[in-house]
MDTraj code that builds the backbone (N, CA, C; nanometers):
import mdtraj as md
import numpy as np

residues = "MET MET ARG TRP ASN LYS PRO LEU ALA THR VAL LEU CYS LEU ALA LEU PHE VAL GLY PHE ALA TRP ALA ALA GLU GLU SER LEU TYR PHE ASP ASN GLU GLU LEU ARG GLU ARG TYR GLN THR LEU THR PHE GLN LEU ARG CYS PRO LYS CYS GLN ASN GLN ASN ILE ALA GLY SER ASN ALA PRO ILE ALA GLU ASP MET ARG ASP LYS THR TYR GLU LEU LEU HIS LEU GLY TYR SER ASN ASP GLU ILE VAL ASP TYR MET VAL ASP ARG TYR THR GLU PHE VAL ILE TYR LYS PRO ARG VAL THR LEU GLY THR VAL TRP LEU TRP LEU ALA PRO VAL LEU GLY ILE VAL ILE GLY ALA ALA LEU ILE LEU TRP LEU SER ARG ARG SER ARG GLN THR SER GLN ALA PRO LEU SER ASP GLU GLU ARG ALA ARG ILE GLN ALA ILE LEU ASP LYS ASP SER GLU SER SER".split()
xyz = np.array([
    [1.8703, 9.8247, 10.6057],
    [2.0133, 9.8004, 10.5051],
    [2.0544, 9.9006, 10.4777],
    [1.9828, 9.9972, 10.4436],
    [2.1089, 10.0716, 10.3601],
    [2.1516, 10.1748, 10.4145],
    [2.1011, 10.1870, 10.5942],
    [2.2228, 10.2703, 10.7113],
    [2.3281, 10.1717, 10.7081],
    [2.3811, 10.0643, 10.6810],
    [2.4590, 10.0203, 10.7305],
    [2.5525, 9.9559, 10.5848],
    [2.5307, 10.0192, 10.5075],
    [2.6076, 10.0595, 10.3762],
    [2.7674, 10.1160, 10.3984],
    [2.7293, 10.2086, 10.4305],
    [2.8633, 10.3314, 10.4565],
    [2.9477, 10.2597, 10.5515],
    [2.9084, 10.2441, 10.6560],
    [2.9731, 10.1935, 10.7519],
    [3.0907, 10.0253, 10.7760],
    [3.0163, 9.9862, 10.6804],
    [3.0201, 9.8352, 10.6441],
    [3.1886, 9.8330, 10.5548],
    [3.1398, 9.9524, 10.3740],
    [3.2238, 9.9694, 10.3245],
    [3.3145, 10.0578, 10.3908],
    [3.3725, 10.0991, 10.4852],
    [3.4590, 10.2291, 10.5574],
    [3.5252, 10.0756, 10.6276],
    [3.4775, 9.9622, 10.6645],
    [3.5243, 9.8974, 10.7608],
    [3.6142, 9.8536, 10.6641],
    [3.5359, 9.7682, 10.5749],
    [3.6462, 9.6751, 10.4680],
    [3.7315, 9.7810, 10.3967],
    [3.7193, 9.8995, 10.3482],
    [3.8279, 9.9808, 10.2909],
    [3.8994, 9.9835, 10.4181],
    [3.9164, 9.9654, 10.5249],
    [4.0065, 9.9909, 10.6275],
    [4.1281, 9.9058, 10.6402],
    [3.9990, 9.7695, 10.6225],
    [4.0804, 9.6090, 10.6566],
    [4.1652, 9.6187, 10.5006],
    [4.0951, 9.6587, 10.4424],
    [4.1866, 9.6133, 10.3115],
    [4.3290, 9.6713, 10.3024],
    [4.3351, 9.7990, 10.3373],
    [4.4535, 9.9139, 10.3753],
    [4.5367, 9.8633, 10.4425],
    [4.5126, 9.8099, 10.5449],
    [4.5755, 9.7773, 10.6867],
    [4.6152, 9.6271, 10.6536],
    [4.5762, 9.5694, 10.5622],
    [4.6272, 9.4563, 10.5259],
    [4.7476, 9.4749, 10.4020],
    [4.7610, 9.5973, 10.3390],
    [4.8347, 9.6284, 10.2105],
    [4.9932, 9.6696, 10.3375],
    [4.9087, 9.7763, 10.5119],
    [5.0339, 9.7888, 10.5430],
    [5.1431, 9.6797, 10.6156],
    [5.0721, 9.5902, 10.5867],
    [5.0874, 9.4653, 10.7088],
    [5.2315, 9.3948, 10.6091],
    [5.1197, 9.4043, 10.4681],
    [5.2096, 9.3173, 10.3944],
    [5.3415, 9.3725, 10.3155],
    [5.3703, 9.5066, 10.2948],
    [5.4342, 9.5716, 10.2968],
    [5.5952, 9.5750, 10.4179],
    [5.5162, 9.5748, 10.5081],
    [5.6367, 9.5971, 10.6307],
    [5.7311, 9.4242, 10.6319],
    [5.8692, 9.4227, 10.6588],
    [5.9317, 9.2871, 10.6532],
    [5.9449, 9.2954, 10.7873],
    [5.8818, 9.1315, 10.8339],
    [5.9058, 9.1098, 10.9713],
    [5.9901, 9.0150, 10.9391],
    [6.0888, 9.0320, 11.0148],
    [6.2146, 8.9630, 11.0562],
    [6.2709, 8.9466, 11.2031],
    [6.2876, 8.8292, 11.2299],
    [6.2815, 8.7871, 11.4323],
    [6.4475, 8.7184, 11.4209],
    [6.5165, 8.8575, 11.4913],
    [6.6680, 8.8442, 11.5116],
    [6.6632, 8.8303, 11.6962],
    [6.7915, 8.7042, 11.7263],
    [6.7862, 8.6869, 11.8490],
    [6.8426, 8.7811, 11.9476],
    [6.9094, 8.8621, 11.8880],
    [6.9547, 8.9906, 11.9835],
    [6.9706, 9.1144, 11.8922],
    [6.9614, 9.1965, 11.9945],
    [7.0121, 9.3615, 11.8710],
    [7.1576, 9.3867, 11.7920],
    [7.2258, 9.3040, 11.8338],
    [7.3789, 9.3249, 11.7316],
    [7.3077, 9.2246, 11.6368],
    [7.2439, 9.1335, 11.6016],
    [7.2017, 9.0886, 11.5199],
    [7.1605, 9.1876, 11.3871],
    [7.0602, 9.2133, 11.4514],
    [6.9577, 9.3262, 11.3623],
    [7.0787, 9.4303, 11.3387],
    [7.1282, 9.4749, 11.4289],
    [7.2283, 9.5896, 11.3879],
    [7.3340, 9.5504, 11.2370],
    [7.4186, 9.4182, 11.2400],
    [7.4712, 9.3607, 11.1553],
    [7.3859, 9.3735, 11.0377],
    [7.2369, 9.3245, 11.0567],
    [7.1621, 9.2368, 10.9828],
    [7.1622, 9.4302, 10.8311],
    [7.1031, 9.5148, 10.9270],
    [7.0825, 9.6567, 10.8976],
    [7.2058, 9.7044, 10.8241],
    [7.3396, 9.7020, 10.8828],
    [7.4633, 9.7463, 10.8250],
    [7.4807, 9.6592, 10.6779],
    [7.4477, 9.5960, 10.7119],
    [7.4664, 9.4854, 10.5523],
    [7.4009, 9.5128, 10.4471],
    [7.2676, 9.5033, 10.5005],
    [7.1649, 9.5382, 10.3853],
    [7.1920, 9.6949, 10.3141],
    [7.2476, 9.7328, 10.3738],
    [7.3315, 9.9240, 10.3679],
    [7.4140, 9.9146, 10.2894],
    [7.4795, 9.8581, 10.2735],
    [7.6352, 9.8107, 10.2111],
    [7.6507, 9.7477, 10.0883],
    [7.5299, 9.6593, 10.0950],
    [7.5475, 9.5896, 9.9462],
    [7.4552, 9.6533, 9.8394],
    [7.4865, 9.6250, 9.7334],
    [7.3968, 9.6814, 9.6194],
    [7.3440, 9.6046, 9.5459],
    [7.2044, 9.6899, 9.5197],
    [7.0990, 9.6253, 9.4087],
    [7.1633, 9.5549, 9.2895],
    [7.2101, 9.4440, 9.2612],
    [7.2411, 9.4484, 9.0836],
    [7.1971, 9.5082, 8.9556],
    [7.0161, 9.5093, 9.0403],
    [6.9442, 9.5096, 8.9286],
    [6.9067, 9.6808, 8.9238],
    [6.9204, 9.7558, 9.0310],
    [6.8989, 9.8707, 9.0455],
    [7.0316, 9.9827, 8.9977],
    [7.0161, 10.1236, 8.9419],
    [7.0852, 10.2049, 8.9649],
    [7.1381, 10.2650, 9.1297],
    [7.2566, 10.2009, 9.1513],
    [7.2909, 10.2843, 9.2429],
    [7.2342, 10.2969, 9.4019],
    [7.1520, 10.1593, 9.4264],
    [7.0557, 10.1634, 9.5175],
    [7.1187, 10.0588, 9.5848],
    [7.1214, 10.0564, 9.7165],
    [7.1499, 9.9677, 9.7955],
    [6.9890, 9.8369, 9.8276],
    [6.9983, 9.7219, 9.8617],
    [6.9391, 9.6190, 9.8594],
    [6.8435, 9.6301, 9.9751],
    [6.8674, 9.7319, 10.1094],
    [6.7936, 9.7704, 10.2128],
    [6.6958, 9.8737, 10.1220],
    [6.6907, 9.9260, 10.0313],
    [6.5910, 10.0293, 9.9984],
    [6.5041, 9.9985, 9.8845],
    [6.5590, 9.8521, 9.8111],
    [6.5049, 9.8306, 9.6413],
    [6.4407, 9.7471, 9.6544],
    [6.2898, 9.7500, 9.6093],
    [6.2208, 9.6773, 9.5832],
    [6.2403, 9.5348, 9.5031],
    [6.3116, 9.5364, 9.4222],
    [6.3604, 9.4221, 9.3310],
    [6.3251, 9.2990, 9.3915],
    [6.3023, 9.2020, 9.3089],
    [6.3609, 9.0587, 9.3259],
    [6.4679, 8.9752, 9.3661],
    [6.5625, 9.0496, 9.2997],
    [6.6887, 8.9865, 9.2839],
    [6.7371, 9.0612, 9.4363],
    [6.7062, 9.1856, 9.4722],
    [6.7429, 9.2491, 9.6239],
    [6.6501, 9.1918, 9.7371],
    [6.4880, 9.1491, 9.6957],
    [6.4480, 9.0971, 9.8198],
    [6.5349, 8.9084, 9.8554],
    [6.5565, 8.8545, 9.7382],
    [6.6502, 8.7419, 9.7828],
    [6.7566, 8.7802, 9.8380],
    [6.8482, 8.8837, 9.8166],
    [6.9878, 8.8936, 9.8776],
    [6.9276, 8.9616, 10.0332],
    [6.8502, 9.0141, 10.0875],
    [6.8359, 9.0464, 10.2027],
    [6.7718, 8.9064, 10.3039],
    [6.7012, 8.8047, 10.1540],
    [6.7046, 8.6618, 10.2405],
    [6.7947, 8.6083, 10.3189],
    [6.9044, 8.5811, 10.2348],
    [7.0351, 8.5057, 10.1994],
    [7.0950, 8.5930, 10.3198],
    [7.1010, 8.7039, 10.3642],
    [7.1647, 8.7813, 10.4434],
    [7.1081, 8.7337, 10.5678],
    [6.9828, 8.7486, 10.5801],
    [6.9650, 8.7406, 10.6920],
    [6.9687, 8.5520, 10.7318],
    [6.9658, 8.4835, 10.6203],
    [6.9756, 8.3522, 10.6803],
    [7.1633, 8.3014, 10.7103],
    [7.2295, 8.3871, 10.6344],
    [7.3661, 8.3556, 10.6771],
    [7.3657, 8.4250, 10.8307],
    [7.3359, 8.4905, 10.8130],
    [7.3512, 8.5858, 10.9722],
    [7.3143, 8.4973, 11.1055],
    [7.1983, 8.4099, 11.0742],
    [7.1646, 8.3181, 11.1821],
    [7.2433, 8.1555, 11.1734],
    [7.3214, 8.1536, 11.0495],
    [7.3690, 8.0494, 11.0509],
    [7.5518, 8.0444, 11.1188],
    [7.5509, 8.2265, 11.1524],
    [7.6766, 8.2212, 11.2122],
    [7.7994, 8.3063, 11.1290],
    [7.7766, 8.3313, 11.0238],
    [7.8171, 8.3970, 10.9515],
    [7.8866, 8.5318, 10.9856],
    [8.0226, 8.5266, 10.9601],
    [8.0481, 8.6687, 10.9568],
    [8.0155, 8.7832, 10.9114],
    [8.0346, 8.9129, 10.9413],
    [7.9958, 9.0569, 10.7856],
    [8.1120, 9.0019, 10.7129],
    [8.2251, 8.9916, 10.6864],
    [8.3047, 8.9797, 10.5913],
    [8.2801, 8.8337, 10.4954],
    [8.2159, 8.7423, 10.5544],
    [8.1850, 8.6254, 10.5283],
    [8.1022, 8.6052, 10.4082],
    [7.9922, 8.6972, 10.4979],
    [7.8403, 8.7653, 10.4277],
    [7.9041, 8.8151, 10.2770],
    [7.9893, 8.9138, 10.2780],
    [8.0035, 8.9968, 10.1736],
    [8.0693, 8.9319, 10.0760],
    [8.2059, 8.8228, 10.1639],
    [8.2428, 8.7433, 10.0258],
    [8.1208, 8.6569, 9.9318],
    [8.0549, 8.5592, 10.0296],
    [7.9372, 8.5589, 9.9538],
    [7.8625, 8.6217, 9.8587],
    [7.8341, 8.7137, 9.8971],
    [7.7521, 8.7954, 9.7530],
    [7.8236, 8.8222, 9.6792],
    [7.9590, 8.8631, 9.6707],
    [8.0893, 8.9062, 9.5773],
    [8.0926, 8.7978, 9.4552],
    [8.1080, 8.6594, 9.5734],
    [8.1249, 8.5321, 9.4492],
    [7.9817, 8.4951, 9.4064],
    [7.8795, 8.5101, 9.4120],
    [7.7827, 8.5112, 9.3472],
    [7.7144, 8.6252, 9.2752],
    [7.7535, 8.7430, 9.3297],
    [7.6727, 8.8730, 9.2203],
    [7.8445, 8.9579, 9.1362],
    [7.9359, 8.9345, 9.1758],
    [8.0437, 8.9767, 9.1738],
    [8.0835, 9.1145, 9.2333],
    [8.1791, 9.1486, 9.2202],
    [8.1748, 9.3344, 9.3374],
    [8.1083, 9.4023, 9.2837],
    [8.0419, 9.4106, 9.1875],
    [7.9478, 9.5663, 9.1544],
    [7.8700, 9.5122, 9.3270],
    [7.8249, 9.4595, 9.3474],
    [7.7597, 9.4686, 9.5004],
    [7.7712, 9.5364, 9.6250],
    [7.9535, 9.5650, 9.5612],
    [7.9756, 9.6043, 9.7150],
    [8.0450, 9.7909, 9.6137],
    [8.0074, 9.8773, 9.7463],
    [8.0206, 10.0103, 9.7052],
    [8.1871, 10.0457, 9.6517],
    [8.2854, 9.9731, 9.7900],
    [8.4307, 9.9694, 9.7621],
    [8.4708, 9.8918, 9.6972],
    [8.4861, 9.8934, 9.6234],
    [8.5503, 9.7680, 9.5094],
    [8.6995, 9.7247, 9.5834],
    [8.7315, 9.6383, 9.6184],
    [8.8572, 9.5761, 9.7140],
    [8.9826, 9.6122, 9.5585],
    [9.0946, 9.5955, 9.6483],
    [9.1944, 9.6048, 9.5781],
    [9.2452, 9.4464, 9.5062],
    [9.2367, 9.4202, 9.3887],
    [9.3062, 9.3064, 9.3022],
    [9.3445, 9.3914, 9.2277],
    [9.3796, 9.2412, 9.1376],
    [9.4500, 9.2776, 9.0349],
    [9.4155, 9.3469, 8.9020],
    [9.2662, 9.2889, 8.9146],
    [9.1416, 9.3401, 8.8530],
    [9.0876, 9.5050, 8.8524],
    [9.0726, 9.5292, 9.0171],
    [9.0810, 9.6495, 9.0191],
    [9.1557, 9.7537, 9.0688],
    [9.2800, 9.7272, 9.0385],
    [9.3819, 9.8111, 9.0702],
    [9.3673, 9.9718, 8.9835],
    [9.3637, 9.9716, 8.8945],
    [9.3571, 10.0465, 8.7976],
    [9.2490, 10.1102, 8.8470],
    [9.1344, 10.1273, 8.9180],
    [9.0294, 10.2047, 9.0102],
    [9.1291, 10.3257, 9.0696],
    [9.2080, 10.2002, 9.1713],
    [9.2676, 10.3138, 9.2549],
    [9.3734, 10.4094, 9.2227],
    [9.4738, 10.3234, 9.1344],
    [9.5783, 10.3996, 9.0238],
    [9.5157, 10.5239, 8.9905],
    [9.4173, 10.5119, 8.9350],
    [9.3408, 10.6190, 8.7820],
    [9.4002, 10.7467, 8.8142],
    [9.3243, 10.7891, 8.9484],
    [9.3280, 10.9334, 8.9986],
    [9.4504, 10.9595, 9.0035],
    [9.5362, 10.8822, 9.0725],
    [9.6883, 10.9193, 9.1310],
    [9.7729, 10.9697, 9.0120],
    [9.7734, 10.8835, 8.9155],
    [9.8523, 10.8811, 8.7977],
    [9.8288, 10.9568, 8.7518],
    [9.6422, 11.0001, 8.7337],
    [9.5796, 11.1700, 8.6336],
    [9.6970, 11.2627, 8.7404],
    [9.6484, 11.2755, 8.8023],
    [9.7494, 11.4052, 8.9198],
    [9.8855, 11.3978, 8.8399],
    [9.9296, 11.2873, 8.8883],
    [10.0920, 11.2769, 8.8632],
    [10.1367, 11.3431, 8.7317],
    [10.0241, 11.2826, 8.5729],
    [10.0777, 11.3112, 8.4919],
    [10.0198, 11.4534, 8.4510],
    [9.9059, 11.5108, 8.4875],
    [9.8931, 11.6488, 8.5021],
    [10.0123, 11.7149, 8.5422],
    [10.0155, 11.7201, 8.6575],
    [10.1608, 11.8052, 8.6921],
    [10.2470, 11.7668, 8.6128],
    [10.3275, 11.6665, 8.5904],
    [10.4155, 11.6735, 8.5046],
    [10.4109, 11.7281, 8.3715],
    [10.3169, 11.7828, 8.3303],
    [10.2946, 11.8000, 8.2011],
    [10.2788, 11.9340, 8.2268],
    [10.2149, 11.9499, 8.3075],
    [10.2313, 12.1214, 8.3284],
    [10.3708, 12.1254, 8.3455],
    [10.4455, 12.1007, 8.4732],
    [10.5831, 12.1367, 8.4803],
    [10.6607, 12.1772, 8.3367],
    [10.6280, 12.0473, 8.2626],
    [10.7200, 12.0510, 8.1238],
    [10.6856, 12.1719, 8.0301],
    [10.5384, 12.1573, 8.0197],
    [10.4977, 12.2953, 7.9800],
    [10.6091, 12.4279, 7.9935],
    [10.6036, 12.4392, 8.1219],
    [10.6480, 12.5681, 8.1819],
    [10.7587, 12.5695, 8.1937],
    [10.8496, 12.5023, 8.1534],
    [10.9819, 12.5066, 8.1516],
    [11.0485, 12.5026, 8.0218],
    [10.9314, 12.4423, 7.9296],
    [10.9462, 12.4718, 7.8105],
    [10.9655, 12.6271, 7.7387],
    [10.8073, 12.6873, 7.8135],
    [10.8016, 12.8404, 7.7147],
    [10.9024, 12.9154, 7.7800],
    [10.9819, 12.8896, 7.9295],
    [11.0830, 12.9408, 7.9713],
    [11.2295, 12.9928, 7.9359],
    [11.2228, 12.8417, 7.8066],
    [11.3781, 12.7799, 7.7716],
    [11.3471, 12.8681, 7.6082],
    [11.2061, 12.9096, 7.5707],
    [11.2104, 12.9454, 7.4413],
    [11.2729, 13.1060, 7.4083],
    [11.3811, 13.1804, 7.4462],
    [11.4426, 13.2754, 7.3774],
    [11.3652, 13.3237, 7.2651],
    [11.3830, 13.4720, 7.2801],
    [11.3848, 13.5500, 7.1474],
    [11.5025, 13.5938, 7.1149],
    [11.4874, 13.5868, 6.9659],
    [11.6567, 13.6293, 6.8991],
    [11.6467, 13.7745, 6.9400],
    [11.7632, 13.8415, 6.9607],
    [11.8185, 13.9510, 6.9584],
    [11.7624, 14.0486, 6.8176],
    [11.7496, 14.1897, 6.8545],
    [11.6869, 14.2818, 6.7581],
    [11.7973, 14.3206, 6.6947],
    [11.7635, 14.3664, 6.5892],
    [11.8725, 14.3915, 6.4869],
    [11.9119, 14.5369, 6.4801],
    [12.0136, 14.5956, 6.4661],
    [12.0399, 14.7426, 6.4500],
    [11.9242, 14.7944, 6.3962],
    [11.8489, 14.7798, 6.2736],
    [11.7357, 14.8712, 6.1950],
    [11.6368, 14.8551, 6.2869],
    [11.5854, 14.7424, 6.3731],
    [11.4920, 14.7118, 6.3762],
    [11.4827, 14.8026, 6.5329],
    [11.6144, 14.8014, 6.6041],
    [11.6146, 14.9069, 6.7230],
    [11.5992, 15.0394, 6.6642],
    [11.6260, 15.0807, 6.5575],
    [11.6068, 15.2446, 6.5260],
    [11.5017, 15.2443, 6.4957],
    [11.4353, 15.1507, 6.4373],
    [11.2491, 15.1847, 6.4106],
    [11.1794, 15.1812, 6.5481],
    [11.2377, 15.1107, 6.6475],
    [11.1451, 15.0776, 6.7434],
    [11.1586, 15.2687, 6.8535],
    [11.3195, 15.3340, 6.8476],
    [11.3601, 15.3965, 6.9044],
    [11.2890, 15.5510, 6.8717],
    [11.2571, 15.5195, 6.6859],
    [11.1613, 15.6698, 6.6133],
    [11.0584, 15.6344, 6.6605],
    [11.0058, 15.5258, 6.6972],
    [10.8691, 15.5014, 6.7022],
    [10.8262, 15.5884, 6.8841],
    [10.9408, 15.5530, 6.9631],
    [10.9333, 15.6311, 7.0854],
    [10.9616, 15.7409, 7.1164],
    [11.0413, 15.8108, 7.0133],
    [11.0733, 15.9966, 7.0113],
    [11.0074, 16.0137, 6.9474],
    [10.9134, 15.9425, 6.8643],
    [10.8034, 16.0417, 6.7884],
    [10.6399, 16.0475, 6.9282],
    [10.6129, 15.9219, 6.9837],
    [10.5041, 15.9085, 7.0793],
    [10.5596, 16.0124, 7.2027],
    [10.6891, 16.0245, 7.2336],
    [10.7164, 16.1040, 7.4025],
    [10.7210, 16.2792, 7.2783],
    [10.7409, 16.3226, 7.1903],
    [10.6794, 16.4234, 7.1014],
    [10.5872, 16.4687, 7.0936],
    [10.4797, 16.3735, 7.0516],
    [10.3047, 16.4281, 7.0672],
    [10.2750, 16.4258, 7.2057],
    [10.3165, 16.4102, 7.3267],
    [10.2816, 16.4102, 7.4607],
    [10.2710, 16.5435, 7.4984],
])
top = md.Topology()
chain = top.add_chain()
for i, resn in enumerate(residues, 1):
    res = top.add_residue(resn, chain, resSeq=i)
    for name in ("N", "CA", "C"):
        top.add_atom(name, md.element.get_by_symbol(name[0]), res)
traj = md.Trajectory(xyz[None], top)
């Protein structure tokens, strides 16, 4: 009886680990390769609402799993990629897409860098012109005489 303990324990452990490996693999059936590619593209483009900067393809969060399932379902119902993205944005807000659309609410995201560059360039131009315009008062005769005396003294000592 003892000689069967080690092989039996080994087989049970292997069966347990194989079960975990199969459970971790997502098994989805696609009618054609185009649907599979669209699914992969969409799951890499959509951001997980729970995770920090992680797409739903790489997230293990339950909400990401729900989003993957819904993406799969909508693909099989014949939705286009844009319609699926619109559905996800309607449900989870613009946060789920990495490139926010240009709307009245997001226009500042697109204009802020341009405005920053324009304002910075204008400020630099204004400061440089202002520094050129500041003129120095002319030297008085007394100041010129003192400077000349210093220069003469310096040239004599050399």
